[in-house]
C-alpha positions as CSV (number, residue, x, y, z in Angstrom):
1,M,-36.2,5.0,20.6
2,P,-33.4,2.7,19.1
3,P,-31.0,0.9,21.6
4,S,-27.7,2.6,22.2
5,S,-24.4,1.2,22.6
6,P,-23.3,0.6,26.2
7,P,-21.5,3.6,28.0
8,H,-17.7,4.0,27.2
9,P,-16.0,3.1,30.5
10,A,-13.8,6.3,30.6
11,Y,-16.6,8.7,30.0
12,G,-19.6,7.1,31.3
13,R,-21.7,7.8,28.2
14,S,-22.1,6.0,24.8
15,R,-20.2,7.0,21.8
16,G,-22.7,7.4,19.0
17,R,-21.9,8.3,15.3
18,R,-21.2,11.9,16.2
19,G,-18.2,10.9,18.5
20,R,-16.7,8.7,15.9
21,S,-17.0,11.2,13.2
22,G,-15.5,13.9,15.5
23,L,-12.5,11.6,16.1
24,V,-12.0,11.0,12.3
25,A,-12.3,14.8,11.8
26,A,-9.7,15.6,14.5
27,A,-7.3,12.9,13.0
28,L,-7.7,14.7,9.5
29,V,-7.0,18.1,10.9
30,A,-4.0,16.9,12.7
31,L,-2.6,15.1,9.7
32,S,-3.4,18.2,7.5
33,T,-1.6,20.5,10.0
34,F,1.3,18.2,10.1
35,A,1.6,18.2,6.3
36,A,1.3,22.0,6.2
37,V,3.8,22.9,8.9
38,T,6.5,20.3,7.9
39,G,6.0,20.2,4.2
40,V,6.1,16.3,4.5
41,V,3.3,14.2,3.3
42,P,3.3,10.8,4.9
43,T,3.6,8.0,2.2
44,T,3.2,4.3,2.0
45,Y,6.4,3.4,0.2
46,S,9.6,3.1,1.8
47,A,12.8,5.0,1.2
48,A,14.4,1.9,-0.3
49,A,11.8,1.7,-2.9
50,A,12.2,5.5,-3.8
51,A,16.0,5.2,-4.0
52,C,15.5,2.4,-6.6
53,G,14.3,5.2,-9.0
54,T,13.3,3.9,-12.6
55,A,16.1,1.4,-13.2
56,N,15.0,-2.3,-13.4
57,V,17.0,-3.9,-10.7
58,A,15.8,-7.4,-11.9
59,E,16.9,-7.0,-15.4
60,G,19.6,-9.8,-16.3
61,R,19.1,-11.5,-13.0
62,P,18.6,-15.3,-13.1
63,S,15.1,-16.6,-12.9
64,S,13.5,-20.0,-12.5
65,A,9.9,-21.4,-12.7
66,S,8.4,-24.8,-11.8
67,S,6.4,-24.8,-15.0
68,A,5.8,-23.0,-18.2
69,E,2.9,-22.4,-20.3
70,N,4.9,-23.3,-23.5
71,A,8.3,-23.2,-25.0
72,A,8.0,-19.6,-26.3
73,S,7.3,-18.0,-22.8
74,P,10.2,-19.4,-20.6
75,A,11.1,-18.0,-17.2
76,S,14.2,-16.3,-18.4
77,A,11.9,-14.0,-20.5
78,A,10.7,-12.5,-17.3
79,F,13.8,-10.3,-16.7
80,D,15.4,-10.2,-20.1
81,G,14.8,-6.5,-20.5
82,N,13.0,-7.1,-23.7
83,T,9.4,-5.7,-23.7
84,G,8.5,-8.0,-26.7
85,T,9.0,-11.2,-24.7
86,R,6.9,-12.5,-21.9
87,W,6.9,-15.4,-19.3
88,S,3.9,-17.3,-18.3
89,S,3.2,-20.4,-16.3
90,A,1.1,-23.3,-16.7
């Protein structure tokens, strides 16, 4: 018989694989119920990021770099709005 984990202090018994998977299942059920009842699905992005939309807020802003790979790829090309230019560092 393989050794088991020490007893859980609150319950007086060990918590095996079944106990952990039960907790995960309960958490998933709770999250699914919340989403179904409220119609809200929790996300990882913030409201500020969502408010930004599709506009490039960095376009036209000044940029600087401590180095450049070559003269054809300056830091100013990072936010110039032209998809044909690029910036790279050394």
